C-alpha positions, 0 to 999 in steps of 0.5 A: 388220868393216867394221860395227865399223870405221864405228862405231869411226870415228863414235865417234872423230868424236863424241869429237872433237866432244865435246872441241872444245865442251869446249875452246871452253867453257873458252876462252870461261869463260877469257876471261870470268874474265881480263877479270872481265866478263860480261853478267850483271855489267854488269846487276847493277852497272847495276841500282843505279847507275841507280837512284843520284843524281848522278855514281854514277847518270851513270856508267852511261851514261858508261861505255856511250858509252866504248870500253870499254862498247862493246867489253864491259869491264864493271864488275867486269873494273876494280873487282872486287867482288861484282855478285851482291850486291843490298846495297852494302855486300856488292857492295863486298867483297873485291878490290873497288877503288871510287877506285884511287889513281896506282900502281894505275889504272896497275896495273889499265890495264895488265893489258890495255894491256901495251905501253902501260904499258911505254912510259910507264914510260919516260917523263919522266911516270914519274919515277926513284922508281917507287912514285910517278908524277906522272900515270896512265892516267886523268888524260889518258884519263878513268876511264869516258869512254875514248875518248869524252871530254866535249864541249869536252875538249881534249887540247892544252889538258890538256897545256897545263895542265902544259907551258908554266907556270913548272915545265915549259917549253912543248911544242915546236910540233910536238908542240903540233900534234900534239895539236891535230890529235887534237882536231881529227880527234876533233871532224870525226868527232863532227860527221859523227855529229851529222848522222847521217853516221858516218865510213866505215870507211876513215876509222875505220882512218886515225884508229886509224892516227894516234891509235896514232902519236901514243901511240907518241910521247906515251906514252913522251914520246919528244921526239927521235923525235916531232920526226922522225915528227910531220911525216908524221902531221900530213901524214897528218892533213890529208888525213884532215881533208879527207876529213871535210870532204868528207863 
């Protein structure tokens, strides 16, 4: 009887291990399916695009240097299609979207960034006629260069391309200072990296915090709340700029 119990206990443990393995495999498959991404997908898309000339080929390097590229978001995660097909026409079929319009871009980005999309939809950048947004995520963040904008890009200047012209009043000075801070922190981090002295984990976390606080004001275009909270963010930013200069 004792032997029977031991065998039964061993069998139970074996069954548990099998179930854990099955559940883990299902979880991995579910995550891959949800994001539409796998390493093989990237490889297959990249094979064609790296052979192409001009922007079509350059986009691979741009994406790889971006936040999405570094975090494992692949081509099919946003564009769909069938990366297993070597022929361009066959690869760009089904649910493939090459250049999404503003509405589709919002839906595409919102699959992962639900909170940010909800904030944006309450903003002045998203008019009452919901089917016709004036701008979308890619207008500010870029399409493939997210988190790693081109050299010389300035979010402060970008916003001033509309705000301050004859049909839109200029942003309040605190908002302009907040956007300038974003540019300055990005430039400070890039200068460190160019010298081979990447920012510390503490600096990275502080910058992420400032960017998150900034986004919580900018995405919903929260003017009143922004005017109240921006001074504290600017103060944090000045301290971080000193840390960047001291490294």
